[in-house]
N, C-alpha and C positions, 0 to 999 in steps of 0.2 A: 681484931679481928676486921672489923668495917676498915679501919685506918690503912691495916696492910693491904687490902685490896686496893683500896683509893690510890696508895703509893705505887703500887703493882702497875695499875692502871695509868698514872701520870708518866711512871716511867716509860712504859712500852709507847704513850702518844710523844714523849720528847723525842725517842728513838726513831719513830715516824716521820718526825717534823724533819728530824737530822737528818734523813735519808730522801726527802723529798727533793732538793735541790738536784741530787744527781742522778736521781729518775726523770727529772725535766730535760736533764743535760743528754739523758741517752735517748727519751722519746724524739726529742729534737734532731739527733743525730740521727737516729734511724729515719724520721722524715726526711731530711735533708739527702739521704743516702738514696732513699728510694725515688724521690723527685728527680736526682739528679741521672738516675739509670732510666728512668720513664721520659725525661727530655733527651737522652741520647737514642733511646730506641726511636722516639718521633723524627729526632733529624736523620736516621739511617732510613726511616721509611721514605721522607721525604725527599732525601737524595736519591733513593732508589725509584720513586716516581718520575721525579725530574730527569732522569737518565732515561728512562724508557720514553717519555714522551720527547726528548731530543732526538732519540733514536729515530722513533718515529715519524717525527719532522723531517729529519733527512733522510729517511727512506723515501716520503712522497716526494721531496724535492731533487732526488736524483733521477 
């Protein structure tokens, strides 16, 4: 009985270790996608603010 339990636990651990690399790849892909979306959003805000500043400067100079 104890040997069967140990074998079952060993098999479950082996399956968990087998799926671990795929899980890491999924986590890294999610982090990369989130980071790229955040960078695009920040670039959009920088563009928007710079556009407003240029318009303000041109308005002052005209």
